[in-house]
VEXPA-463661 format. One line per field, with one value per residue: residue number from 1; x, y, z of N, C-alpha, C in turn. Coordinates in nm, 4 decimals, decimal comma. Example, Ala and Ser with C-alpha at 12.3 -4.5 7.8 and 13.67 -1.06 7.14 Angstrom:
REM VEXPA-463661
num <- [1_2]
npx <- [1,3190_1,2850]
npy <- [-0,5690_-0,2250]
npz <- [0,7800_0,7080]
capx <- [1,2300_1,3670]
capy <- [-0,4500_-0,1060]
capz <- [0,7800_0,7140]
cpx <- [1,3200_1,2900]
cpy <- [-0,3300_0,0030]
cpz <- [0,7800_0,7870]
This chain:
REM VEXPA-463661
num <- [1_2_3_4_5_6_7_8_9_10_11_12_13_14_15_16_17_18_19_20_21_22_23_24_25_26_27_28_29_30_31_32_33_34_35_36_37_38_39_40_41_42_43_44_45_46_47_48_49_50_51_52_53_54_55_56_57_58_59_60_61_62_63_64_65_66_67_68_69_70_71_72_73_74_75_76_77_78_79_80_81_82_83_84_85_86_87_88_89_90_91_92_93_94_95_96_97_98_99_100_101_102_103_104_105_106_107_108_109_110_111_112_113_114_115_116_117_118_119_120_121_122_123_124_125_126_127_128_129_130_131_132_133_134_135_136_137_138_139_140_141_142_143_144_145_146_147_148_149_150_151_152_153_154_155_156_157_158_159_160_161_162_163_164_165_166_167_168_169_170_171_172_173_174_175_176_177_178_179_180_181_182_183_184_185_186_187_188_189_190_191_192_193_194_195_196_197_198_199_200_201_202_203_204_205_206_207_208_209_210_211_212_213_214_215_216_217]
npx <- [5,5229_5,3753_5,3240_5,5501_5,6580_5,9562_6,1836_6,4641_6,6379_6,9149_7,1154_7,2303_7,1855_6,8847_6,6205_6,3102_6,0934_5,8295_5,7254_5,5837_5,5297_5,7986_5,8549_5,9550_5,7445_5,7624_6,0019_6,2140_6,4815_6,7000_6,9293_6,9377_6,8407_6,9165_6,6469_6,4895_6,2534_5,9994_6,0503_6,0567_5,7882_5,6686_5,7515_5,6540_5,3776_5,3568_5,4466_5,2177_5,0151_5,1087_5,1055_4,8313_4,7970_4,7549_4,8182_4,6999_4,7189_4,9656_5,1959_5,3994_5,6658_5,9833_6,2927_6,5515_6,8069_7,0418_7,4223_7,4326_7,3263_7,2442_6,9916_6,8902_6,8471_6,6538_6,4014_6,3430_6,2833_6,0976_5,8726_5,8229_5,7681_5,5294_5,3537_5,3334_5,2564_4,9798_4,8350_4,8743_5,1110_5,3773_5,7356_6,0504_6,3897_6,6237_6,9988_7,2136_7,4555_7,4222_7,2583_7,4473_7,6358_7,4832_7,4615_7,6957_7,7421_7,7668_7,9868_8,3216_8,4684_8,3484_8,4659_8,6215_8,5027_8,4288_8,2336_8,1608_8,0696_7,9615_8,0820_8,1139_8,3595_8,5653_8,5726_8,4970_8,2616_8,2829_8,2072_8,2963_8,2368_8,2501_8,1905_7,9185_7,6978_7,7134_7,5729_7,6502_7,9062_8,2093_8,4140_8,5542_8,7476_8,9729_8,9918_9,2514_9,3821_9,3287_9,4965_9,6462_9,4779_9,3359_9,4140_9,5416_9,4180_9,1529_8,7877_8,6043_8,2814_8,0417_7,9625_8,0762_8,3150_8,5151_8,6572_8,8005_8,9926_9,1461_9,3560_9,4982_9,6714_9,6032_9,3956_9,0795_8,7420_8,3808_8,2270_8,0054_7,7558_7,5516_7,3058_7,0386_6,7149_6,6602_6,8579_6,8058_6,5462_6,6730_6,7737_6,5522_6,4138_6,6181_6,6465_6,3813_6,3641_6,5512_6,4155_6,4559_6,3140_6,2267_6,5010_6,5518_6,3774_6,4460_6,4524_6,6210_6,8115_7,1258_7,4044_7,6842_7,8312_7,8256_7,5450_7,5749_7,5019_7,3939_7,4097_7,2017_7,2516]
npy <- [8,7160_8,5534_8,3266_8,0697_7,7389_7,5580_7,3227_7,1215_6,8710_6,8095_6,6943_6,4590_6,6235_6,7635_6,9832_7,1207_7,4051_7,6428_7,9840_8,2985_8,5853_8,7533_8,6099_8,3090_8,0382_7,7525_7,5116_7,2390_7,0709_6,8049_6,5227_6,2889_5,9580_5,8237_5,7821_5,9570_6,0037_5,9134_6,0567_6,3058_6,3572_6,3111_6,5221_6,7470_6,7083_6,7514_7,0086_7,1330_7,0944_7,2482_7,4870_7,5331_7,5415_7,4408_7,2708_7,4591_7,7043_7,8306_8,0389_7,9787_7,7332_7,6524_7,5027_7,2951_7,2200_7,0831_7,1125_6,7761_6,4513_6,2078_6,0509_6,1665_6,4357_6,4202_6,3199_6,5492_6,7371_6,6062_6,5415_6,8521_6,9340_6,7959_6,9098_7,1640_7,1518_7,0388_7,2297_7,4499_7,6206_7,8906_7,7921_7,7644_7,7022_7,6482_7,6645_7,4688_7,5356_7,8121_7,8636_7,7691_7,9634_8,2085_8,2660_8,3764_8,5992_8,8583_8,8475_8,8681_8,7548_8,7489_8,7949_8,5788_8,3434_7,9896_7,7419_7,3876_7,1021_6,7591_6,4979_6,2291_5,9434_6,0524_6,3262_6,6329_6,8636_7,1941_7,5662_7,8933_8,1868_8,4283_8,3114_8,2731_8,3100_8,1104_7,8018_7,5303_7,3234_7,4719_7,3067_6,9591_6,8508_6,6333_6,5339_6,5420_6,6997_6,9740_7,1690_7,2236_7,3247_7,5476_7,8655_7,9878_8,2056_8,1572_8,1196_7,8782_7,7184_7,4653_7,1116_6,8928_6,9814_6,9980_6,7455_6,7594_6,9643_6,8998_6,7971_6,9889_7,3149_7,6468_7,7137_7,8466_7,8005_7,7321_7,6656_7,4945_7,3507_7,6061_7,5892_7,6718_7,7401_8,0394_8,1450_8,0211_8,1651_8,4235_8,4062_8,3393_8,5971_8,7632_8,6785_8,7345_9,0278_9,1107_9,0456_8,8144_8,5859_8,4505_8,3428_8,1680_7,9699_7,7450_7,4251_7,2073_6,9440_7,0027_6,8035_6,6927_6,5004_6,3849_6,2129_5,8431_5,6381_5,3277_5,1952_4,9831_4,6482]
npz <- [11,5237_11,7915_12,0061_11,9949_11,9253_12,0132_11,9007_11,9749_11,8431_11,7819_11,8822_12,1468_12,3607_12,4315_12,3783_12,4300_12,3946_12,4967_12,3699_12,4490_12,3153_12,4393_12,6409_12,8300_12,8563_12,8939_12,9490_12,8794_12,9059_12,8228_12,8483_12,6217_12,5887_12,3621_12,2783_12,1335_11,9950_12,1495_12,3993_12,3107_12,2266_12,4430_12,6206_12,4610_12,4949_12,7584_12,7730_12,6426_12,8194_13,0537_12,9843_12,8922_12,6144_12,2670_11,9598_11,7475_11,8633_11,8043_11,6511_11,5086_11,4496_11,5730_11,4635_11,5326_11,2928_11,2307_11,2119_11,3342_11,4893_11,2820_11,2635_11,4937_11,4167_11,2326_11,3734_11,5336_11,3049_11,1347_11,3464_11,3648_11,1213_11,0678_11,2590_11,1780_10,9056_10,9439_11,0810_10,9447_11,0099_11,0430_10,9801_11,1093_11,0166_11,2380_11,2185_11,4035_11,4496_11,5016_11,7013_11,9232_11,8871_11,9480_12,2111_12,2809_12,1336_12,2458_12,3994_12,5166_12,3400_12,0972_11,8217_11,7699_11,7792_11,7595_11,6974_11,7928_11,7100_11,7644_11,5628_11,5469_11,5288_11,6956_11,6228_11,5242_11,3798_11,2603_11,3118_11,2022_11,3588_11,1766_10,9431_10,9263_10,7476_10,5983_10,5303_10,5786_10,7527_10,8528_10,8162_10,9453_11,2085_11,3511_11,6997_11,7840_11,6467_11,6717_11,7804_11,5474_11,3854_11,4825_11,6348_11,9554_12,0396_11,9863_12,0843_12,1898_12,1426_12,2429_12,2842_12,5504_12,5614_12,7360_12,7768_12,5300_12,5233_12,7463_12,7079_12,5609_12,5979_12,6838_12,5175_12,4981_12,6283_12,6288_12,9391_12,9100_12,7016_12,5112_12,4019_12,5074_12,5978_12,6415_12,4444_12,2183_12,1787_12,1579_11,9182_11,7563_11,7528_11,6537_11,3864_11,3159_11,3402_11,1667_10,9420_10,8132_10,7777_10,5707_10,4701_10,6358_10,6208_10,4951_10,4956_10,4589_10,6070_10,7917_10,8012_10,9744_10,8497_10,5184_10,4448_10,4803_10,2309_10,1257_9,8041_9,6260_9,5362]
capx <- [5,5092_5,3590_5,3231_5,6303_5,7242_6,1041_6,2476_6,5893_6,6909_7,0273_7,2077_7,1861_7,1207_6,7350_6,5209_6,1621_6,0384_5,7105_5,7509_5,4878_5,6345_5,9592_5,8309_5,9260_5,6205_5,7767_6,1313_6,2805_6,6254_6,7587_7,0093_6,8493_6,9126_6,8823_6,5135_6,4309_6,0939_5,9246_6,0799_5,9924_5,6559_5,6260_5,7778_5,5535_5,2540_5,3747_5,4427_5,0776_4,9391_5,1435_5,0789_4,7219_4,8051_4,7285_4,8900_4,6420_4,7372_5,0854_5,2103_5,5140_5,7690_6,1333_6,3035_6,7045_6,8050_7,1949_7,4384_7,4238_7,3168_7,1698_6,8729_6,8277_6,7810_6,5470_6,3068_6,2837_6,2330_5,9696_5,7572_5,7814_5,6925_5,4006_5,2781_5,3338_5,1403_4,8630_4,7757_4,9173_5,1997_5,5148_5,8344_6,1653_6,5021_6,7681_7,1298_7,2729_7,5905_7,3841_7,2155_7,5422_7,6931_7,4152_7,4689_7,8115_7,7722_7,8018_8,1246_8,4586_8,5546_8,2875_8,5270_8,7174_8,4327_8,3963_8,1334_8,1806_7,9521_8,0291_8,0848_8,1818_8,4822_8,6614_8,5873_8,4063_8,2202_8,3155_8,1826_8,3507_8,1405_8,2573_8,1088_7,7959_7,5871_7,6941_7,4904_7,7348_8,0245_8,3608_8,5410_8,5765_8,8715_8,9905_9,0202_9,3857_9,4380_9,2784_9,6214_9,6867_9,3937_9,3287_9,5143_9,5021_9,3179_8,9988_8,7047_8,5199_8,1586_7,9556_7,9373_8,1846_8,4629_8,6469_8,6880_8,8865_9,0849_9,1984_9,4712_9,5623_9,6967_9,6306_9,2983_8,9803_8,6417_8,2729_8,2103_7,9035_7,6720_7,4613_7,1931_6,9356_6,5931_6,6958_6,9269_6,7035_6,4304_6,7211_6,8130_6,4510_6,3783_6,7085_6,5809_6,2326_6,3820_6,6274_6,3494_6,5187_6,2098_6,2177_6,5819_6,5620_6,2431_6,5164_6,4653_6,7034_6,8970_7,2564_7,4573_7,8345_7,9108_7,7427_7,4855_7,6400_7,3658_7,4695_7,3392_7,1507_7,3156]
capy <- [8,5812_8,5588_8,1773_7,9734_7,5934_7,5380_7,1744_7,0947_6,7410_6,7956_6,5800_6,3984_6,7182_6,7862_7,0831_7,1831_7,5187_7,7343_8,0987_8,3820_8,7231_8,7436_8,5291_8,1347_7,9760_7,5994_7,5005_7,1268_7,0620_6,6880_6,4296_6,1656_5,8184_5,7610_5,7695_6,1071_6,0079_5,8917_6,1339_6,4349_6,3780_6,3007_6,6744_6,8485_6,7157_6,8305_7,1780_7,1934_7,0766_7,3286_7,6030_7,5365_7,5752_7,3317_7,3069_7,5250_7,8193_7,8561_8,0927_7,9207_7,6317_7,6603_7,3571_7,2821_7,1423_7,0508_6,9662_6,6749_6,3088_6,1885_6,0197_6,2659_6,5568_6,3794_6,3152_6,6769_6,7878_6,5142_6,6066_7,0091_6,9257_6,7418_6,9799_7,2596_7,1202_6,9950_7,3382_7,5619_7,7153_7,9013_7,7149_7,8147_7,5935_7,6977_7,5886_7,4089_7,6111_7,9641_7,8311_7,7805_8,1040_8,3143_8,2748_8,4493_8,7101_8,9738_8,8087_8,9538_8,6628_8,7533_8,8081_8,4567_8,2418_7,8697_7,6573_7,2499_6,9740_6,6179_6,4308_6,1066_5,8730_6,1341_6,4290_6,7404_6,9710_7,3299_7,6737_8,0123_8,2889_8,4972_8,2570_8,2291_8,2967_7,9753_7,7017_7,3941_7,3211_7,4962_7,1536_6,8391_6,8256_6,5342_6,5853_6,5422_6,8010_7,1061_7,3092_7,2226_7,4101_7,6761_7,9345_7,9578_8,3213_8,1176_8,0742_7,7326_7,6731_7,3365_7,0030_6,7990_7,0398_6,9646_6,6068_6,7812_7,0471_6,8585_6,7381_7,0984_7,3858_7,7784_7,7254_7,9003_7,7233_7,7317_7,5568_7,3890_7,3832_7,7175_7,5883_7,7090_7,8200_8,1762_8,1770_7,9950_8,3002_8,5489_8,3778_8,3778_8,7200_8,8356_8,6590_8,8217_9,1744_9,1491_9,0254_8,6857_8,4486_8,3759_8,2907_8,0369_7,8739_7,6200_7,3060_7,0761_6,9142_6,9997_6,7139_6,7110_6,4383_6,3267_6,0505_5,7243_5,5501_5,2071_5,1361_4,8433_4,5665]
capz <- [11,5857_11,9234_12,0483_11,9425_11,9473_11,9722_11,9315_11,9200_11,8780_11,6857_11,9458_12,2740_12,4368_12,3692_12,4468_12,4052_12,4591_12,4243_12,4047_12,4263_12,3225_12,4711_12,7819_12,8196_12,9291_12,9328_12,8864_12,9337_12,8240_12,8880_12,7651_12,5630_12,6355_12,2579_12,2438_12,0974_11,9342_12,2759_12,4911_12,2318_12,1942_12,6022_12,6423_12,3848_12,5642_12,8775_12,7526_12,6102_12,9551_13,1533_12,9124_12,8322_12,4575_12,1853_11,8541_11,6972_11,9369_11,7716_11,5240_11,4286_11,4859_11,5452_11,4754_11,5177_11,1442_11,2380_11,2422_11,4817_11,4770_11,1391_11,3084_11,5898_11,3424_11,1676_11,4618_11,5477_11,1954_11,0920_11,3967_11,3446_10,9823_11,0654_11,3407_11,1119_10,8215_10,9883_11,1508_10,8743_11,0838_10,9759_11,0391_11,0988_11,0608_11,3002_11,2275_11,5398_11,5129_11,5080_11,8368_12,0184_11,8585_11,9872_12,3460_12,3162_12,0700_12,3172_12,4903_12,4873_12,2262_11,9842_11,7039_11,7495_11,8208_11,7016_11,7622_11,7885_11,7184_11,7605_11,4322_11,5502_11,5307_11,7710_11,5478_11,5550_11,2631_11,3130_11,2237_11,2787_11,3456_11,0693_10,8327_10,9803_10,6455_10,4863_10,5954_10,5985_10,8436_10,7826_10,8129_11,0437_11,2631_11,4432_11,8322_11,8117_11,5614_11,7229_11,7921_11,4239_11,2776_11,5577_11,7116_12,0796_12,0464_11,9481_12,1672_12,1364_12,2301_12,2019_12,3782_12,5677_12,5382_12,8384_12,7261_12,4131_12,5793_12,8801_12,6302_12,5042_12,7086_12,6281_12,4507_12,5883_12,5710_12,7264_13,0391_12,8772_12,5900_12,5534_12,3294_12,5850_12,5504_12,6201_12,3308_12,0853_12,1798_12,0903_11,7519_11,6802_11,7552_11,5727_11,2600_11,3017_11,3308_11,0616_10,8184_10,7531_10,8173_10,4341_10,4527_10,7562_10,5884_10,4078_10,5982_10,4370_10,7269_10,7807_10,8513_10,9931_10,7421_10,4262_10,4925_10,3909_10,1725_10,0442_9,6940_9,6200_9,4263]
cpx <- [5,4801_5,4051_5,4214_5,6766_5,8364_6,1357_6,3847_6,6122_6,8283_7,1172_7,1751_7,1311_6,9999_6,6807_6,3963_6,1215_5,9225_5,7290_5,6045_5,5511_5,7733_5,9558_5,8460_5,8246_5,6619_5,9200_6,1551_6,3670_6,6522_6,8500_6,9240_6,9309_6,8871_6,7376_6,4247_6,3002_5,9932_5,9369_6,0477_5,8695_5,6100_5,6380_5,6869_5,4263_5,2430_5,3707_5,3051_4,9900_4,9702_5,1020_4,9131_4,6805_4,7845_4,7950_4,8207_4,6657_4,8781_5,0780_5,3419_5,5855_5,9019_6,2047_6,4736_6,7134_6,9593_7,2858_7,4346_7,3905_7,2115_7,0251_6,8228_6,7683_6,6494_6,4167_6,2621_6,2279_6,1247_5,8582_5,7306_5,6968_5,5408_5,2992_5,2193_5,2298_5,0086_4,7734_4,8212_4,9995_5,3028_5,6124_5,9502_6,2930_6,6249_6,8869_7,1970_7,3548_7,5432_7,3304_7,3173_7,6021_7,6450_7,4362_7,6136_7,8520_7,8027_7,9314_8,2169_8,5479_8,4539_8,3204_8,6057_8,6173_8,4151_8,3170_8,1757_8,0706_8,0169_7,9884_8,1111_8,3125_8,5916_8,6762_8,4761_8,4162_8,2230_8,2489_8,2304_8,2440_8,1335_8,2237_7,9939_7,6737_7,6255_7,6396_7,5713_7,8512_8,1419_8,4472_8,5053_8,7203_8,8592_9,0451_9,1783_9,4755_9,3912_9,4052_9,6762_9,6482_9,3557_9,4283_9,4438_9,4141_9,1760_8,9321_8,6163_8,3837_8,1188_7,9625_8,0614_8,3164_8,5707_8,7157_8,8229_9,0091_9,1749_9,3596_9,5651_9,5782_9,6557_9,4895_9,1603_8,8485_8,5057_8,2669_8,1124_7,8209_7,5713_7,3666_7,0545_6,8403_6,6041_6,7580_6,8501_6,5892_6,5128_6,7565_6,6870_6,4145_6,4751_6,6576_6,4685_6,2733_6,4619_6,5625_6,3985_6,4427_6,2402_6,3660_6,5953_6,4534_6,3178_6,5378_6,5087_6,8034_7,0490_7,3244_7,6223_7,8779_7,7812_7,6603_7,5443_7,5082_7,4190_7,3708_7,2941_7,2253_7,2390]
cpy <- [8,5845_8,4126_8,1030_7,8335_7,5823_7,3823_7,1588_6,9618_6,7025_6,6970_6,5047_6,5000_6,8077_6,8954_7,1172_7,3098_7,5825_7,9036_8,1676_8,5153_8,6753_8,6622_8,3895_8,0907_7,8297_7,5910_7,3399_7,0842_6,9211_6,6129_6,2982_6,0436_5,7192_5,6982_5,8824_6,0955_6,0366_6,0198_6,3149_6,4534_6,3804_6,4631_6,7644_6,8482_6,7852_6,9611_7,1881_7,1967_7,2010_7,4699_7,6226_7,5648_7,4334_7,4058_7,3955_7,6907_7,8842_7,9340_8,0446_7,8223_7,6734_7,5397_7,3697_7,1740_7,0991_7,1315_6,8766_6,5310_6,2966_6,1512_6,1255_6,3975_6,5405_6,3901_6,4455_6,7281_6,7322_6,5577_6,7418_6,9897_6,9190_6,8476_7,1103_7,2839_7,1032_7,1191_7,4933_7,6764_7,7604_7,8038_7,7784_7,7131_7,6650_7,6147_7,5997_7,5123_7,7387_7,9556_7,8481_7,8873_8,2050_8,3500_8,3439_8,5684_8,8448_8,9700_8,8965_8,8725_8,6786_8,7746_8,6831_8,3337_8,1152_7,7832_7,5003_7,1779_6,8591_6,5661_6,2716_6,0307_6,0016_6,2602_6,5254_6,8510_7,0885_7,4484_7,8189_8,1118_8,4059_8,4461_8,2043_8,2355_8,2176_7,8438_7,5721_7,4282_7,3698_7,3698_7,0446_6,8369_6,7038_6,5776_6,6141_6,6365_6,9527_7,2191_7,2988_7,3364_7,5343_7,7408_7,9658_8,0871_8,2928_8,0821_7,9978_7,7341_7,5392_7,2432_6,9375_6,8634_7,0113_6,8431_6,6637_6,8257_7,0155_6,8238_6,8569_7,2234_7,5436_7,7946_7,7742_7,8238_7,7472_7,6244_7,4616_7,4274_7,5049_7,7057_7,5693_7,7616_7,9556_8,2121_8,1424_8,1039_8,4179_8,5341_8,4040_8,5285_8,7973_8,7973_8,7349_8,9711_9,2192_9,1115_8,9265_8,5837_8,3953_8,2826_8,1656_7,9433_7,7538_7,5094_7,1758_7,0450_6,9523_6,8824_6,7379_6,6022_6,4068_6,2127_5,9511_5,6220_5,4638_5,1842_5,0196_4,7806_4,5433]
cpz <- [11,7259_12,0026_11,9463_12,0221_11,9305_12,0107_11,8629_11,9488_11,8167_11,7366_12,0727_12,3631_12,3780_12,4451_12,3535_12,4759_12,4188_12,4936_12,3607_12,4200_12,3322_12,6211_12,7462_12,9216_12,9598_12,8641_12,9453_12,8502_12,9248_12,7938_12,7326_12,5632_12,4889_12,2047_12,2381_12,0666_12,0725_12,3639_12,4331_12,2585_12,3588_12,6319_12,5868_12,4594_12,6807_12,8812_12,7274_12,7428_13,0260_13,1182_12,9065_12,7052_12,4084_12,0691_11,7559_11,7285_11,8813_11,6298_11,4391_11,5182_11,4605_11,5526_11,4570_11,3629_11,1696_11,2207_11,3504_11,4146_11,3474_11,1948_11,4007_11,5536_11,2846_11,2310_11,4908_11,4152_11,1303_11,1893_11,3731_11,1987_10,9779_11,1560_11,2248_10,9715_10,8449_11,0576_11,0574_10,9553_10,9988_11,0366_11,0075_11,1393_11,1075_11,2800_11,3664_11,5789_11,5509_11,6517_11,9602_12,0017_11,9315_12,1275_12,3850_12,2019_12,1242_12,4120_12,4424_12,3800_12,1020_11,8229_11,6651_11,8044_11,7119_11,7578_11,6935_11,7780_11,6816_11,6270_11,4304_11,5193_11,5838_11,6771_11,5722_11,4162_11,3243_11,2256_11,3115_11,2660_11,2136_10,9438_10,8449_10,8893_10,5573_10,5918_10,6278_10,6897_10,7638_10,7610_10,9079_11,1053_11,3711_11,6143_11,8445_11,7270_11,5864_11,7214_11,6556_11,3324_11,3420_11,6181_11,8493_12,1091_12,0086_12,0636_12,1476_12,2331_12,1714_12,3161_12,4084_12,5478_12,6232_12,8347_12,6109_12,4928_12,6944_12,8346_12,5672_12,6119_12,6076_12,5286_12,5533_12,5228_12,6631_12,8181_12,9896_12,7663_12,6052_12,4509_12,4331_12,5367_12,5323_12,4865_12,1991_12,0834_12,1099_11,9632_11,6818_11,6509_11,6640_11,4390_11,1999_11,2692_11,2158_10,9352_10,7385_10,7699_10,6629_10,4018_10,5191_10,7235_10,5116_10,5146_10,5865_10,5384_10,6759_10,8610_10,8633_10,8863_10,6389_10,4540_10,3884_10,3689_10,0776_9,9070_9,6742_9,5185_9,2995]
């Protein structure tokens, strides 16, 4: 796969990237103002313009499938599926946990990594790197219970972690989210080299919590 369009709208931290081989031709990362749809379309249009590529020039679309916000995940997935279907492109579903963890796989903490994704109501869903072969979150933890669930040798990666750990001493955590284009590209190439494209063709969204669907009366 040479030309790849990458889309991550899992949370308020959004990214659009265009890769050709192992080169990043375009990247745009921003914090959404709860307007994922318009912002995403504008960013993709800008990417096409800057790279002189259009939809038919791509071999694959890689899209983050969660966990994250219910609506935000679906924005990225819907647009990705539309582009892929209209142009007969491959599509890869990247679990958001795996994007976060990819940036730390070669660190000193690679055996004790846990990714945290906001789940609302002062809670985070989490995934231990040793359980990466399962899709769903390992659990949901309230911010006040971090020290009851995890040992202090755990290294955390994810979003907004300083606001959590300012209340706990002894825990180590990443200074920022590492869902950056360079790590998305690493994940895509690893999936490809390990021959797991088929495994990642599962595009069922991963939610931090089960969707709350109200039945008709």
